[in-house]
N, C-alpha and C positions, 0 to 999 in steps of 0.2 A: 952185470947190471940187468941185461936182458933176461938171464936165467932167473934172477931174483924177482923180476916183474912177472914173469910167467908163473912162478911158484905162488906169488901173492894172488894172481888172478884165479888160478886153479883152486887154491885153498878157500877162496871166497865163493866158489861155486858159480862163477860167471859163465862157465861153458855149458851149463844145463839150460836147454831151451824148453819150449812147450811140448805138449804131446804132438806126435806127428799128424794126427787128424786135424789139428788146429793151425797148421803152419800156413804161411803165406809163400806161394811159389817164388816170389821175387827175392826171398831170402836164401834161395838155393846156393848162391855163390859164397855165402857165409856159413854154410853148414858143413861140418866135417863128416858126420856119420849119424846113424840112428841106433840106439840101444834101448831095449825094453820099451819100445813104442815112444821113446822120447828122443828128440833131435839133440845132437851134441854140436855146439857152436865151435867153429874153427878158432882156436886161440890166436893163431897168427893173424887172422883178420881183426880180432879184437885189439891186439897190440898195435896193428897198423892204424886202425881208427883212433885209438887212444892217443898215439903219438901225434897224429895229424891234428886232432882236436886240441891238444895242449899247445902246440905251436901256433895254431890259429887264434886261440883265445888269448895267448900271450901277446900276439901282435895287435889284436883289437884293443886290449886294455892298455897296451903301451902307447897307442894313439890317443888315449884320453877317453875312450868310450867304456861303458859299463856292460857287464854280463848279467842278464836276468835269469835267475835259476827258477825253474818251474817243476814242481812235483807234488801233486795233491793226493797221491795214494798214500795209504797209511805207512807203508814200508819206507817211503822216501821223505816223509815230512820232517822228522827230527834231524836226519842227516843234512838235508838241504838247509834247514833253518840254522843249525849250529854252524855249519861251514860258511854260509853266506854272511851271517852276523860277524863271524871272526874276521872276514876279509872286507867287510863293509860293502857288500854287493846287494842289490835288491833281490827279492824272492817272492814267490807265490806258493803257499803250501796248503791253504784252506780251500779256496774255490776260485777258479778263473772266471772273472766277471766279463761278460761280453763287452767288447769295446775298450778293454784295458790298454790296448795299443792304438787301435784305429780311432778311438774316441778319447784320446788321452787327456784332452782339455777338460772334459766332463769329469773324468776320474780325479784330476787335480782339484777340481772344484769341491768334490766330496771330501778330499783331504783338508781343504780349507774350512769346510764345515766342522771337521773334527777339531781343528785348532780353535774355532769359535767356542765349541762346547767345553774344551779344556780350559780356555781362558775364563769362561763364565764360572766354572768350578773354582778356579784359582782366586779370582777376585771376589767371590761370594755372591755375585749377581744371580747365580742359578737358584739360590734359595728364595728369591723374590717371586718365582713362578708358583703356580698351583701344584698340588701334589701330583695331579694327573700329568701336567706338562713336564714336571721333573722326571716322572717315570718314563715318559716318551723320550725325553732327551737322553736319559741313561741307556735306554734300549737302543736308540740310534747310535750312540757313541760306541757301545759294545759291538754292534754290527759292523760299523766302519773299521774299528780296530781289528776285528777278526779277519775281515776280507782284504784290507788295504794297508795294514801296518807294515808289511814287508816291503812295499814300494813307496813308503812315505817320503824317503829321501831321494827318490828317482825323479829328478826335475826335467829330464829329457828322455827321448826314446833310447832304448839300449842299443849297443852296437851289435849284439848277438844274443841268442837265447840258448840256454842249456836245458834240455827237456828230458825227463824220465817218463817213458811210456807214451809214445806218440798217439796211440789209440785213445787213451784216456784224455790226453791233453790236445785233442784235435782242434779245439777252438783256438788255443794259443798258436798252434802250427799254422792254421789258416790265416790268422791275423798277421803273423810274421811274414808269411809268403806274400800276402797282399801288399805289405809295405816293403817287400824285398829286404827284410832283415834276415840274415843267415841264421840257421839253427844247427846246433850240435845236439844229437839225440842218442840216448841209450835205447837200443832197439832189440826186442826179442824176436823169436822166430815166427810169431803170429802177427807181426806188424809190417807195414809197407816202407821199405827203405827210401823210396822216392820222396817221402815227406821230409827227409833230413838232408841238409846240404853236406854235413859231415856225420855219417852214421857210425856209432860205436856198437857193433853187434855184441849182445851180452844179455844175461839174465836180469830182467828189470823187475823181478818179484822178490828176490832175496835181499834182505837188509844188508848183509855183508858185502855183496857185490855192488849194490847201489852206493854204499858208503865209500867203498874203495874208489869207484869212478869219480864220485863227487870230490873226494879228497885230492885226486889228481887234477881235477878242474880248478880247485881252489889253489893248488900249488902253481898252476899256470897263471892264475890271476895275480898271485903274489909276484911271480917273475915279471909279468907285464907291468905291474906297478913300479917295480924297481927301474924299469926302462922309461917311465914317464919323465919328461923334462919339467923341472920346477919352473914356474913362471918367473920372469925376470923381476927384480926388485922395482917396485913402483908401477908395475904393469898389471892391470886387472886381467883376470882370466877371461878367455874368450867364451862367449855364449853362442850357442847355435841359434841362428835366426830362423824365423818361420820359413823364409824363402829357402834357406839351406836344408831345412827339414823336408820340404817338398821336393827339393832337388834330389835328395837321397832316394825318394820313391821312384825316380826315373831310372835308377841303376838296376840292371838286371841281376838276378840271383847268381848268375855265373860270375859276375864281376865282384859281388859282395862276398861270395864264399871263398874259402881258401883254395888255391890251386893244388893240384896233386903234388905231393912232397916226395921227392926221390930219396931224401934222407930218411924219412919215415919208412919208406919201403925197404931200404937197406937195413934199418934197425929191426924191422919186422922179420926179415929173413934171418937175422942173427938170433932173434927170439925164437923163431921157428925151429932152429937147430937144438934149442934147449927144451922144446916141448916133450920130446921123447924121454929125456932124462927126468923131467918133472912129473910125467904121468906114470912112470914105472916105480 
């Protein structure tokens, strides 16, 4: 199993980092070597981060929280949108709007406006407006759909974020940190691993490597969903109150993030023994 995972990671090119001149020194523990002026990421660290991330995401989803998938770069958009839609999780692939998490109530109001525009089109009342107003409404509807369609069903703050490229998605990282929402991030050699609660060192520019990591995160979500307890018959599902939401902000990131996993370390060591076979 470990050998197969290592082979998949190597075939996807996840071990290729950025040029050595663009590296972040904090990524040194995750770098194996340098070849042709390009840093090579240690596959053992990638496996370790991937296993920890999968276990943590499975636990978060099993408790009833959602995972927000974020990746607005061209290489990550289609993969995140396809996998997130398949598992019913919210996602952001177009543009991260400032305040998506910290000003969530306003974002929900914009989605309410989208429902108003759709209702007007459905019942025919939109045709009563002038041509200029109809054009404005259509443009507003397209804009809201483009930016917020992925989080339309997200009625509460997510339990964690999965982010591709922390440098590009720095606004999402900052908002999550301010609300003490843990983050799982695919981090390349030019990024700061301190921005992620659970870093997955790997190539965040190759479509194959991104798709492979997102696929593993989606599998972890499915496993967590199987662990969710169905509400008892006749009992309404619990809703997070505003007080409970504020209370979550008092929790430190160390408490919210997953602790170090000895099992993941052991599996990573087993995978490390297969690296030499996979690279030859």
